[in-house]
PQR file of N, CA, C, O and H, with PARSE charges and radii, in Angstrom:
ATOM      1  N   MET A   1     140.332  -3.429  48.974 -0.4000 1.5000
ATOM      2  CA  MET A   1     139.254  -3.097  48.085 -0.0000 2.0000
ATOM      3  C   MET A   1     138.327  -4.301  47.966  0.5500 1.7000
ATOM      4  O   MET A   1     138.793  -5.431  47.818 -0.5500 1.4000
ATOM      5  N   THR A   2     137.003  -4.062  48.031 -0.4000 1.5000
ATOM      6  CA  THR A   2     135.995  -5.123  47.971 -0.0000 2.0000
ATOM      7  C   THR A   2     135.365  -5.152  46.593  0.5500 1.7000
ATOM      8  O   THR A   2     135.003  -4.111  46.044 -0.5500 1.4000
ATOM      9  H   THR A   2     136.625  -3.144  48.152  0.4000 1.0000
ATOM     10  N   THR A   3     135.236  -6.358  46.029 -0.4000 1.5000
ATOM     11  CA  THR A   3     134.611  -6.512  44.726 -0.0000 2.0000
ATOM     12  C   THR A   3     133.161  -6.918  44.929  0.5500 1.7000
ATOM     13  O   THR A   3     132.875  -7.859  45.669 -0.5500 1.4000
ATOM     14  H   THR A   3     135.530  -7.204  46.475  0.4000 1.0000
ATOM     15  N   VAL A   4     132.254  -6.221  44.282 -0.4000 1.5000
ATOM     16  CA  VAL A   4     130.829  -6.520  44.382 -0.0000 2.0000
ATOM     17  C   VAL A   4     130.415  -7.277  43.132  0.5500 1.7000
ATOM     18  O   VAL A   4     130.620  -6.822  42.007 -0.5500 1.4000
ATOM     19  H   VAL A   4     132.486  -5.456  43.680  0.4000 1.0000
ATOM     20  N   VAL A   5     129.825  -8.447  43.360 -0.4000 1.5000
ATOM     21  CA  VAL A   5     129.339  -9.249  42.245 -0.0000 2.0000
ATOM     22  C   VAL A   5     127.828  -9.144  42.229  0.5500 1.7000
ATOM     23  O   VAL A   5     127.164  -9.506  43.201 -0.5500 1.4000
ATOM     24  H   VAL A   5     129.659  -8.817  44.274  0.4000 1.0000
ATOM     25  N   GLU A   6     127.293  -8.659  41.149 -0.4000 1.5000
ATOM     26  CA  GLU A   6     125.841  -8.509  41.044 -0.0000 2.0000
ATOM     27  C   GLU A   6     125.232  -9.767  40.436  0.5500 1.7000
ATOM     28  O   GLU A   6     125.684 -10.269  39.407 -0.5500 1.4000
ATOM     29  H   GLU A   6     127.832  -8.365  40.360  0.4000 1.0000
ATOM     30  N   LYS A   7     124.208 -10.252  41.097 -0.4000 1.5000
ATOM     31  CA  LYS A   7     123.494 -11.417  40.576 -0.0000 2.0000
ATOM     32  C   LYS A   7     122.398 -10.930  39.644  0.5500 1.7000
ATOM     33  O   LYS A   7     121.799  -9.881  39.879 -0.5500 1.4000
ATOM     34  H   LYS A   7     123.841  -9.844  41.933  0.4000 1.0000
ATOM     35  N   PRO A   8     122.130 -11.695  38.577 -0.5600 1.5000
ATOM     36  CA  PRO A   8     121.032 -11.283  37.691  0.2800 2.0000
ATOM     37  C   PRO A   8     119.699 -11.373  38.422  0.5500 1.7000
ATOM     38  O   PRO A   8     119.456 -12.302  39.192 -0.5500 1.4000
ATOM     39  N   VAL A   9     118.852 -10.405  38.170 -0.4000 1.5000
ATOM     40  CA  VAL A   9     117.543 -10.366  38.813 -0.0000 2.0000
ATOM     41  C   VAL A   9     116.578 -11.228  38.008  0.5500 1.7000
ATOM     42  O   VAL A   9     116.449 -11.069  36.794 -0.5500 1.4000
ATOM     43  H   VAL A   9     119.049  -9.650  37.544  0.4000 1.0000
ATOM     44  N   ALA A  10     115.906 -12.139  38.698 -0.4000 1.5000
ATOM     45  CA  ALA A  10     114.937 -13.005  38.019 -0.0000 2.0000
ATOM     46  C   ALA A  10     113.725 -12.189  37.626  0.5500 1.7000
ATOM     47  O   ALA A  10     113.231 -11.376  38.407 -0.5500 1.4000
ATOM     48  H   ALA A  10     116.011 -12.268  39.684  0.4000 1.0000
ATOM     49  N   GLN A  11     113.255 -12.406  36.432 -0.4000 1.5000
ATOM     50  CA  GLN A  11     112.071 -11.683  35.971 -0.0000 2.0000
ATOM     51  C   GLN A  11     110.831 -12.449  36.384  0.5500 1.7000
ATOM     52  O   GLN A  11     110.764 -13.672  36.259 -0.5500 1.4000
ATOM     53  H   GLN A  11     113.656 -13.067  35.798  0.4000 1.0000
ATOM     54  N   SER A  12     109.863 -11.719  36.873 -0.4000 1.5000
ATOM     55  CA  SER A  12     108.608 -12.370  37.246 -0.0000 2.0000
ATOM     56  C   SER A  12     107.792 -12.634  35.993  0.5500 1.7000
ATOM     57  O   SER A  12     107.859 -11.870  35.031 -0.5500 1.4000
ATOM     58  H   SER A  12     109.917 -10.726  36.974  0.4000 1.0000
ATOM     59  N   PRO A  13     107.023 -13.710  36.002 -0.5600 1.5000
ATOM     60  CA  PRO A  13     106.216 -14.018  34.821  0.2800 2.0000
ATOM     61  C   PRO A  13     105.132 -12.972  34.606  0.5500 1.7000
ATOM     62  O   PRO A  13     104.621 -12.388  35.561 -0.5500 1.4000
ATOM     63  N   ASP A  14     104.794 -12.746  33.370 -0.4000 1.5000
ATOM     64  CA  ASP A  14     103.743 -11.787  33.022 -0.0000 2.0000
ATOM     65  C   ASP A  14     102.389 -12.463  33.235  0.5500 1.7000
ATOM     66  O   ASP A  14     102.066 -13.432  32.549 -0.5500 1.4000
ATOM     67  H   ASP A  14     105.209 -13.221  32.594  0.4000 1.0000
ATOM     68  N   ILE A  15     101.614 -11.968  34.162 -0.4000 1.5000
ATOM     69  CA  ILE A  15     100.311 -12.573  34.452 -0.0000 2.0000
ATOM     70  C   ILE A  15      99.160 -11.700  33.957  0.5500 1.7000
ATOM     71  O   ILE A  15      98.000 -11.934  34.295 -0.5500 1.4000
ATOM     72  H   ILE A  15     101.876 -11.181  34.720  0.4000 1.0000
ATOM     73  N   SER A  16      99.491 -10.709  33.165 -0.4000 1.5000
ATOM     74  CA  SER A  16      98.444  -9.809  32.673 -0.0000 2.0000
ATOM     75  C   SER A  16      97.599 -10.452  31.585  0.5500 1.7000
ATOM     76  O   SER A  16      96.490  -9.996  31.304 -0.5500 1.4000
ATOM     77  H   SER A  16     100.434 -10.519  32.890  0.4000 1.0000
ATOM     78  N   GLY A  17      98.123 -11.517  30.967 -0.4000 1.5000
ATOM     79  CA  GLY A  17      97.373 -12.171  29.906 -0.0000 2.0000
ATOM     80  C   GLY A  17      97.581 -11.528  28.548  0.5500 1.7000
ATOM     81  O   GLY A  17      97.019 -11.984  27.553 -0.5500 1.4000
ATOM     82  H   GLY A  17      99.024 -11.887  31.194  0.4000 1.0000
ATOM     83  N   GLU A  18      98.377 -10.480  28.497 -0.4000 1.5000
ATOM     84  CA  GLU A  18      98.583  -9.764  27.247 -0.0000 2.0000
ATOM     85  C   GLU A  18      99.832 -10.222  26.510  0.5500 1.7000
ATOM     86  O   GLU A  18     100.083  -9.777  25.390 -0.5500 1.4000
ATOM     87  H   GLU A  18      98.834 -10.109  29.306  0.4000 1.0000
ATOM     88  N   SER A  19     100.610 -11.096  27.111 -0.4000 1.5000
ATOM     89  CA  SER A  19     101.883 -11.464  26.509 -0.0000 2.0000
ATOM     90  C   SER A  19     101.733 -12.420  25.330  0.5500 1.7000
ATOM     91  O   SER A  19     102.577 -12.421  24.433 -0.5500 1.4000
ATOM     92  H   SER A  19     100.406 -11.458  28.021  0.4000 1.0000
ATOM     93  N   GLU A  20     100.696 -13.221  25.312 -0.4000 1.5000
ATOM     94  CA  GLU A  20     100.536 -14.217  24.259 -0.0000 2.0000
ATOM     95  C   GLU A  20      99.215 -13.990  23.533  0.5500 1.7000
ATOM     96  O   GLU A  20      98.171 -13.882  24.177 -0.5500 1.4000
ATOM     97  H   GLU A  20     100.011 -13.221  26.041  0.4000 1.0000
ATOM     98  N   PRO A  21      99.242 -13.917  22.223 -0.5600 1.5000
ATOM     99  CA  PRO A  21      97.984 -13.721  21.493  0.2800 2.0000
ATOM    100  C   PRO A  21      97.082 -14.947  21.632  0.5500 1.7000
ATOM    101  O   PRO A  21      97.561 -16.068  21.804 -0.5500 1.4000
ATOM    102  N   GLU A  22      95.796 -14.721  21.557 -0.4000 1.5000
ATOM    103  CA  GLU A  22      94.832 -15.815  21.703 -0.0000 2.0000
ATOM    104  C   GLU A  22      94.899 -16.712  20.475  0.5500 1.7000
ATOM    105  O   GLU A  22      94.888 -16.237  19.339 -0.5500 1.4000
ATOM    106  H   GLU A  22      95.407 -13.811  21.417  0.4000 1.0000
ATOM    107  N   ARG A  23      94.968 -18.010  20.721 -0.4000 1.5000
ATOM    108  CA  ARG A  23      95.041 -18.991  19.638 -0.0000 2.0000
ATOM    109  C   ARG A  23      93.692 -19.672  19.500  0.5500 1.7000
ATOM    110  O   ARG A  23      92.894 -19.655  20.436 -0.5500 1.4000
ATOM    111  H   ARG A  23      94.977 -18.396  21.643  0.4000 1.0000
ATOM    112  N   PRO A  24      93.425 -20.273  18.347 -0.5600 1.5000
ATOM    113  CA  PRO A  24      92.140 -20.962  18.156  0.2800 2.0000
ATOM    114  C   PRO A  24      91.915 -22.088  19.154  0.5500 1.7000
ATOM    115  O   PRO A  24      90.769 -22.409  19.469 -0.5500 1.4000
ATOM    116  N   ASP A  25      92.988 -22.692  19.658 -0.4000 1.5000
ATOM    117  CA  ASP A  25      92.837 -23.782  20.609 -0.0000 2.0000
ATOM    118  C   ASP A  25      92.958 -23.289  22.043  0.5500 1.7000
ATOM    119  O   ASP A  25      93.375 -24.036  22.928 -0.5500 1.4000
ATOM    120  H   ASP A  25      93.919 -22.430  19.402  0.4000 1.0000
ATOM    121  N   SER A  26      92.598 -22.047  22.268 -0.4000 1.5000
ATOM    122  CA  SER A  26      92.718 -21.464  23.592 -0.0000 2.0000
ATOM    123  C   SER A  26      91.704 -22.056  24.553  0.5500 1.7000
ATOM    124  O   SER A  26      90.808 -22.798  24.150 -0.5500 1.4000
ATOM    125  H   SER A  26      92.260 -21.440  21.549  0.4000 1.0000
ATOM    126  N   VAL A  27      91.849 -21.731  25.786 -0.4000 1.5000
ATOM    127  CA  VAL A  27      90.956 -22.227  26.829 -0.0000 2.0000
ATOM    128  C   VAL A  27      89.524 -21.760  26.580  0.5500 1.7000
ATOM    129  O   VAL A  27      88.576 -22.500  26.845 -0.5500 1.4000
ATOM    130  H   VAL A  27      92.576 -21.128  26.112  0.4000 1.0000
ATOM    131  N   HIS A  28      89.362 -20.554  26.080 -0.4000 1.5000
ATOM    132  CA  HIS A  28      88.024 -20.022  25.836 -0.0000 2.0000
ATOM    133  C   HIS A  28      87.258 -20.870  24.823  0.5500 1.7000
ATOM    134  O   HIS A  28      86.068 -21.136  24.992 -0.5500 1.4000
ATOM    135  H   HIS A  28      90.132 -19.953  25.865  0.4000 1.0000
ATOM    136  N   VAL A  29      87.944 -21.282  23.788 -0.4000 1.5000
ATOM    137  CA  VAL A  29      87.313 -22.112  22.758 -0.0000 2.0000
ATOM    138  C   VAL A  29      86.917 -23.456  23.359  0.5500 1.7000
ATOM    139  O   VAL A  29      85.826 -23.958  23.091 -0.5500 1.4000
ATOM    140  H   VAL A  29      88.910 -21.066  23.650  0.4000 1.0000
ATOM    141  N   ARG A  30      87.785 -24.032  24.158 -0.4000 1.5000
ATOM    142  CA  ARG A  30      87.513 -25.328  24.790 -0.0000 2.0000
ATOM    143  C   ARG A  30      86.343 -25.224  25.767  0.5500 1.7000
ATOM    144  O   ARG A  30      85.502 -26.121  25.825 -0.5500 1.4000
ATOM    145  H   ARG A  30      88.672 -23.624  24.375  0.4000 1.0000
ATOM    146  N   VAL A  31      86.287 -24.146  26.525 -0.4000 1.5000
ATOM    147  CA  VAL A  31      85.180 -23.949  27.472 -0.0000 2.0000
ATOM    148  C   VAL A  31      83.855 -23.859  26.725  0.5500 1.7000
ATOM    149  O   VAL A  31      82.863 -24.451  27.150 -0.5500 1.4000
ATOM    150  H   VAL A  31      86.971 -23.418  26.478  0.4000 1.0000
ATOM    151  N   GLU A  32      83.829 -23.131  25.623 -0.4000 1.5000
ATOM    152  CA  GLU A  32      82.595 -23.018  24.839 -0.0000 2.0000
ATOM    153  C   GLU A  32      82.177 -24.378  24.281  0.5500 1.7000
ATOM    154  O   GLU A  32      80.990 -24.703  24.246 -0.5500 1.4000
ATOM    155  H   GLU A  32      84.635 -22.650  25.277  0.4000 1.0000
ATOM    156  N   GLU A  33      83.155 -25.164  23.847 -0.4000 1.5000
ATOM    157  CA  GLU A  33      82.850 -26.504  23.339 -0.0000 2.0000
ATOM    158  C   GLU A  33      82.253 -27.381  24.445  0.5500 1.7000
ATOM    159  O   GLU A  33      81.293 -28.115  24.210 -0.5500 1.4000
ATOM    160  H   GLU A  33      84.119 -24.899  23.875  0.4000 1.0000
ATOM    161  N   LEU A  34      82.821 -27.302  25.640 -0.4000 1.5000
ATOM    162  CA  LEU A  34      82.304 -28.082  26.766 -0.0000 2.0000
ATOM    163  C   LEU A  34      80.908 -27.622  27.172  0.5500 1.7000
ATOM    164  O   LEU A  34      80.076 -28.447  27.549 -0.5500 1.4000
ATOM    165  H   LEU A  34      83.601 -26.706  25.831  0.4000 1.0000
ATOM    166  N   ARG A  35      80.639 -26.331  27.102 -0.4000 1.5000
ATOM    167  CA  ARG A  35      79.290 -25.824  27.407 -0.0000 2.0000
ATOM    168  C   ARG A  35      78.266 -26.351  26.402  0.5500 1.7000
ATOM    169  O   ARG A  35      77.149 -26.708  26.775 -0.5500 1.4000
ATOM    170  H   ARG A  35      81.315 -25.661  26.796  0.4000 1.0000
ATOM    171  N   ARG A  36      78.657 -26.396  25.124 -0.4000 1.5000
ATOM    172  CA  ARG A  36      77.766 -26.918  24.084 -0.0000 2.0000
ATOM    173  C   ARG A  36      77.489 -28.401  24.316  0.5500 1.7000
ATOM    174  O   ARG A  36      76.349 -28.850  24.192 -0.5500 1.4000
ATOM    175  H   ARG A  36      79.565 -26.106  24.822  0.4000 1.0000
ATOM    176  N   LEU A  37      78.527 -29.156  24.651 -0.4000 1.5000
ATOM    177  CA  LEU A  37      78.341 -30.584  24.915 -0.0000 2.0000
ATOM    178  C   LEU A  37      77.458 -30.822  26.145  0.5500 1.7000
ATOM    179  O   LEU A  37      76.625 -31.728  26.151 -0.5500 1.4000
ATOM    180  H   LEU A  37      79.453 -28.791  24.752  0.4000 1.0000
ATOM    181  N   ARG A  38      77.644 -30.007  27.181 -0.4000 1.5000
ATOM    182  CA  ARG A  38      76.824 -30.144  28.390 -0.0000 2.0000
ATOM    183  C   ARG A  38      75.355 -29.891  28.077  0.5500 1.7000
ATOM    184  O   ARG A  38      74.482 -30.612  28.560 -0.5500 1.4000
ATOM    185  H   ARG A  38      78.320 -29.270  27.177  0.4000 1.0000
ATOM    186  N   ALA A  39      75.083 -28.877  27.277 -0.4000 1.5000
ATOM    187  CA  ALA A  39      73.701 -28.577  26.895 -0.0000 2.0000
ATOM    188  C   ALA A  39      73.104 -29.719  26.085  0.5500 1.7000
ATOM    189  O   ALA A  39      71.934 -30.063  26.256 -0.5500 1.4000
ATOM    190  H   ALA A  39      75.792 -28.292  26.885  0.4000 1.0000
ATOM    191  N   GLU A  40      73.903 -30.301  25.209 -0.4000 1.5000
ATOM    192  CA  GLU A  40      73.439 -31.426  24.394 -0.0000 2.0000
ATOM    193  C   GLU A  40      73.094 -32.634  25.263  0.5500 1.7000
ATOM    194  O   GLU A  40      72.075 -33.289  25.045 -0.5500 1.4000
ATOM    195  H   GLU A  40      74.853 -30.021  25.071  0.4000 1.0000
ATOM    196  N   VAL A  41      73.939 -32.924  26.241 -0.4000 1.5000
ATOM    197  CA  VAL A  41      73.697 -34.051  27.141 -0.0000 2.0000
ATOM    198  C   VAL A  41      72.479 -33.765  28.020  0.5500 1.7000
ATOM    199  O   VAL A  41      71.655 -34.646  28.261 -0.5500 1.4000
ATOM    200  H   VAL A  41      74.767 -32.392  26.418  0.4000 1.0000
ATOM    201  N   HIS A  42      72.379 -32.541  28.486 -0.4000 1.5000
ATOM    202  CA  HIS A  42      71.256 -32.170  29.352 -0.0000 2.0000
ATOM    203  C   HIS A  42      69.922 -32.297  28.623  0.5500 1.7000
ATOM    204  O   HIS A  42      68.901 -32.597  29.243 -0.5500 1.4000
ATOM    205  H   HIS A  42      73.049 -31.825  28.289  0.4000 1.0000
ATOM    206  N   ALA A  43      69.926 -32.072  27.321 -0.4000 1.5000
ATOM    207  CA  ALA A  43      68.692 -32.155  26.534 -0.0000 2.0000
ATOM    208  C   ALA A  43      68.161 -33.588  26.469  0.5500 1.7000
ATOM    209  O   ALA A  43      66.963 -33.795  26.277 -0.5500 1.4000
ATOM    210  H   ALA A  43      70.755 -31.828  26.818  0.4000 1.0000
ATOM    211  N   GLY A  44      69.034 -34.567  26.626 -0.4000 1.5000
ATOM    212  CA  GLY A  44      68.590 -35.956  26.619 -0.0000 2.0000
ATOM    213  C   GLY A  44      68.526 -36.535  25.228  0.5500 1.7000
ATOM    214  O   GLY A  44      68.994 -35.928  24.264 -0.5500 1.4000
ATOM    215  H   GLY A  44      70.007 -34.400  26.782  0.4000 1.0000
ATOM    216  N   PRO A  45      67.935 -37.729  25.128 -0.5600 1.5000
ATOM    217  CA  PRO A  45      67.878 -38.394  23.825  0.2800 2.0000
ATOM    218  C   PRO A  45      66.935 -37.657  22.882  0.5500 1.7000
ATOM    219  O   PRO A  45      66.057 -36.908  23.310 -0.5500 1.4000
ATOM    220  N   GLY A  46      67.132 -37.882  21.621 -0.4000 1.5000
ATOM    221  CA  GLY A  46      66.272 -37.261  20.627 -0.0000 2.0000
ATOM    222  C   GLY A  46      64.903 -37.900  20.608  0.5500 1.7000
ATOM    223  O   GLY A  46      64.670 -38.908  21.276 -0.5500 1.4000
ATOM    224  H   GLY A  46      67.846 -38.491  21.273  0.4000 1.0000
ATOM    225  N   VAL A  47      64.000 -37.318  19.847 -0.4000 1.5000
ATOM    226  CA  VAL A  47      62.625 -37.803  19.738 -0.0000 2.0000
ATOM    227  C   VAL A  47      62.607 -39.222  19.185  0.5500 1.7000
ATOM    228  O   VAL A  47      61.840 -40.066  19.649 -0.5500 1.4000
ATOM    229  H   VAL A  47      64.189 -36.500  19.304  0.4000 1.0000
ATOM    230  N   ARG A  48      63.454 -39.482  18.190 -0.4000 1.5000
ATOM    231  CA  ARG A  48      63.492 -40.812  17.576 -0.0000 2.0000
ATOM    232  C   ARG A  48      63.925 -41.888  18.575  0.5500 1.7000
ATOM    233  O   ARG A  48      63.331 -42.965  18.631 -0.5500 1.4000
ATOM    234  H   ARG A  48      64.077 -38.796  17.813  0.4000 1.0000
ATOM    235  N   ALA A  49      64.954 -41.591  19.354 -0.4000 1.5000
ATOM    236  CA  ALA A  49      65.446 -42.564  20.337 -0.0000 2.0000
ATOM    237  C   ALA A  49      64.404 -42.821  21.417  0.5500 1.7000
ATOM    238  O   ALA A  49      64.208 -43.961  21.838 -0.5500 1.4000
ATOM    239  H   ALA A  49      65.436 -40.716  19.308  0.4000 1.0000
ATOM    240  N   THR A  50      63.740 -41.767  21.863 -0.4000 1.5000
ATOM    241  CA  THR A  50      62.697 -41.909  22.878 -0.0000 2.0000
ATOM    242  C   THR A  50      61.535 -42.731  22.330  0.5500 1.7000
ATOM    243  O   THR A  50      61.001 -43.594  23.028 -0.5500 1.4000
ATOM    244  H   THR A  50      63.899 -40.841  21.521  0.4000 1.0000
ATOM    245  N   GLN A  51      61.147 -42.473  21.106 -0.4000 1.5000
ATOM    246  CA  GLN A  51      60.043 -43.222  20.499 -0.0000 2.0000
ATOM    247  C   GLN A  51      60.419 -44.695  20.337  0.5500 1.7000
ATOM    248  O   GLN A  51      59.571 -45.566  20.531 -0.5500 1.4000
ATOM    249  H   GLN A  51      61.581 -41.772  20.539  0.4000 1.0000
ATOM    250  N   ALA A  52      61.654 -44.985  19.993 -0.4000 1.5000
ATOM    251  CA  ALA A  52      62.109 -46.370  19.852 -0.0000 2.0000
ATOM    252  C   ALA A  52      62.011 -47.103  21.187  0.5500 1.7000
ATOM    253  O   ALA A  52      61.600 -48.262  21.234 -0.5500 1.4000
ATOM    254  H   ALA A  52      62.343 -44.277  19.836  0.4000 1.0000
ATOM    255  N   GLN A  53      62.388 -46.424  22.271 -0.4000 1.5000
ATOM    256  CA  GLN A  53      62.251 -47.027  23.607 -0.0000 2.0000
ATOM    257  C   GLN A  53      60.779 -47.330  23.895  0.5500 1.7000
ATOM    258  O   GLN A  53      60.446 -48.429  24.339 -0.5500 1.4000
ATOM    259  H   GLN A  53      62.721 -45.482  22.232  0.4000 1.0000
ATOM    260  N   HIS A  54      59.920 -46.381  23.649 -0.4000 1.5000
ATOM    261  CA  HIS A  54      58.487 -46.551  23.926 -0.0000 2.0000
ATOM    262  C   HIS A  54      57.889 -47.651  23.050  0.5500 1.7000
ATOM    263  O   HIS A  54      57.028 -48.403  23.508 -0.5500 1.4000
ATOM    264  H   HIS A  54      60.191 -45.488  23.289  0.4000 1.0000
ATOM    265  N   ASP A  55      58.338 -47.755  21.787 -0.4000 1.5000
ATOM    266  CA  ASP A  55      57.843 -48.805  20.893 -0.0000 2.0000
ATOM    267  C   ASP A  55      58.198 -50.191  21.418  0.5500 1.7000
ATOM    268  O   ASP A  55      57.483 -51.158  21.153 -0.5500 1.4000
ATOM    269  H   ASP A  55      59.037 -47.145  21.415  0.4000 1.0000
ATOM    270  N   ARG A  56      59.290 -50.291  22.157 -0.4000 1.5000
ATOM    271  CA  ARG A  56      59.683 -51.571  22.740 -0.0000 2.0000
ATOM    272  C   ARG A  56      59.044 -51.798  24.111  0.5500 1.7000
ATOM    273  O   ARG A  56      59.336 -52.779  24.796 -0.5500 1.4000
ATOM    274  H   ARG A  56      59.870 -49.506  22.372  0.4000 1.0000
ATOM    275  N   GLY A  57      58.168 -50.869  24.494 -0.4000 1.5000
ATOM    276  CA  GLY A  57      57.481 -51.006  25.777 -0.0000 2.0000
ATOM    277  C   GLY A  57      58.348 -50.611  26.968  0.5500 1.7000
ATOM    278  O   GLY A  57      58.098 -51.049  28.091 -0.5500 1.4000
ATOM    279  H   GLY A  57      57.931 -50.073  23.938  0.4000 1.0000
ATOM    280  N   LYS A  58      59.345 -49.802  26.732 -0.4000 1.5000
ATOM    281  CA  LYS A  58      60.261 -49.408  27.809 -0.0000 2.0000
ATOM    282  C   LYS A  58      60.199 -47.899  28.033  0.5500 1.7000
ATOM    283  O   LYS A  58      59.771 -47.135  27.168 -0.5500 1.4000
ATOM    284  H   LYS A  58      59.548 -49.446  25.820  0.4000 1.0000
ATOM    285  N   LEU A  59      60.640 -47.500  29.221 -0.4000 1.5000
ATOM    286  CA  LEU A  59      60.784 -46.085  29.545 -0.0000 2.0000
ATOM    287  C   LEU A  59      62.243 -45.689  29.374  0.5500 1.7000
ATOM    288  O   LEU A  59      63.137 -46.529  29.467 -0.5500 1.4000
ATOM    289  H   LEU A  59      60.987 -48.121  29.924  0.4000 1.0000
ATOM    290  N   THR A  60      62.475 -44.419  29.127 -0.4000 1.5000
ATOM    291  CA  THR A  60      63.854 -43.944  29.080 -0.0000 2.0000
ATOM    292  C   THR A  60      64.396 -43.890  30.506  0.5500 1.7000
ATOM    293  O   THR A  60      63.635 -43.933  31.473 -0.5500 1.4000
ATOM    294  H   THR A  60      61.748 -43.737  29.051  0.4000 1.0000
ATOM    295  N   ALA A  61      65.704 -43.796  30.623 -0.4000 1.5000
ATOM    296  CA  ALA A  61      66.328 -43.733  31.949 -0.0000 2.0000
ATOM    297  C   ALA A  61      65.795 -42.533  32.735  0.5500 1.7000
ATOM    298  O   ALA A  61      65.542 -42.645  33.935 -0.5500 1.4000
ATOM    299  H   ALA A  61      66.323 -43.761  29.838  0.4000 1.0000
ATOM    300  N   ARG A  62      65.628 -41.416  32.088 -0.4000 1.5000
ATOM    301  CA  ARG A  62      65.113 -40.228  32.782 -0.0000 2.0000
ATOM    302  C   ARG A  62      63.679 -40.431  33.255  0.5500 1.7000
ATOM    303  O   ARG A  62      63.301 -39.980  34.337 -0.5500 1.4000
ATOM    304  H   ARG A  62      65.834 -41.325  31.114  0.4000 1.0000
ATOM    305  N   GLU A  63      62.889 -41.113  32.433 -0.4000 1.5000
ATOM    306  CA  GLU A  63      61.506 -41.393  32.851 -0.0000 2.0000
ATOM    307  C   GLU A  63      61.469 -42.334  34.048  0.5500 1.7000
ATOM    308  O   GLU A  63      60.642 -42.165  34.944 -0.5500 1.4000
ATOM    309  H   GLU A  63      63.196 -41.479  31.555  0.4000 1.0000
ATOM    310  N   ARG A  64      62.354 -43.321  34.071 -0.4000 1.5000
ATOM    311  CA  ARG A  64      62.401 -44.252  35.200 -0.0000 2.0000
ATOM    312  C   ARG A  64      62.832 -43.545  36.485  0.5500 1.7000
ATOM    313  O   ARG A  64      62.318 -43.838  37.565 -0.5500 1.4000
ATOM    314  H   ARG A  64      63.026 -43.459  33.343  0.4000 1.0000
ATOM    315  N   ILE A  65      63.768 -42.624  36.362 -0.4000 1.5000
ATOM    316  CA  ILE A  65      64.247 -41.879  37.543 -0.0000 2.0000
ATOM    317  C   ILE A  65      63.113 -41.035  38.124  0.5500 1.7000
ATOM    318  O   ILE A  65      63.002 -40.902  39.343 -0.5500 1.4000
ATOM    319  H   ILE A  65      64.185 -42.386  35.485  0.4000 1.0000
ATOM    320  N   GLU A  66      62.285 -40.474  37.271 -0.4000 1.5000
ATOM    321  CA  GLU A  66      61.216 -39.585  37.722 -0.0000 2.0000
ATOM    322  C   GLU A  66      60.034 -40.326  38.325  0.5500 1.7000
ATOM    323  O   GLU A  66      59.172 -39.698  38.941 -0.5500 1.4000
ATOM    324  H   GLU A  66      62.375 -40.582  36.281  0.4000 1.0000
ATOM    325  N   LEU A  67      59.968 -41.648  38.165 -0.4000 1.5000
ATOM    326  CA  LEU A  67      58.845 -42.409  38.731 -0.0000 2.0000
ATOM    327  C   LEU A  67      58.874 -42.330  40.258  0.5500 1.7000
ATOM    328  O   LEU A  67      59.948 -42.293  40.858 -0.5500 1.4000
ATOM    329  H   LEU A  67      60.667 -42.158  37.664  0.4000 1.0000
ATOM    330  N   PRO A  68      57.697 -42.306  40.885 -0.5600 1.5000
ATOM    331  CA  PRO A  68      57.668 -42.306  42.350  0.2800 2.0000
ATOM    332  C   PRO A  68      58.284 -43.597  42.881  0.5500 1.7000
ATOM    333  O   PRO A  68      58.141 -44.658  42.273 -0.5500 1.4000
ATOM    334  N   ALA A  69      58.953 -43.503  43.994 -0.4000 1.5000
ATOM    335  CA  ALA A  69      59.653 -44.660  44.556 -0.0000 2.0000
ATOM    336  C   ALA A  69      58.834 -45.361  45.629  0.5500 1.7000
ATOM    337  O   ALA A  69      59.398 -45.765  46.646 -0.5500 1.4000
ATOM    338  H   ALA A  69      59.068 -42.641  44.489  0.4000 1.0000
ATOM    339  N   ASN A  70      57.504 -45.526  45.442 -0.4000 1.5000
ATOM    340  CA  ASN A  70      56.710 -46.211  46.455 -0.0000 2.0000
ATOM    341  C   ASN A  70      56.791 -47.677  46.225  0.5500 1.7000
ATOM    342  O   ASN A  70      56.192 -48.453  46.969 -0.5500 1.4000
ATOM    343  H   ASN A  70      57.046 -45.198  44.616  0.4000 1.0000
TER
END
């Protein structure tokens, strides 16, 4: 007589995204925060900072980059 030993079947991970409720610190929240920061950086310095540079007789970094390179 042969004895059959059954091995437990490994369960595959749930990849549907429905297994865990969304938390406030989820990836979506972090992505939105990074998008807001990117927009803020892209906007450049504020009016006050730009005026302070000009008052000192200097151009902002963005203004210097835009100058023709002749």
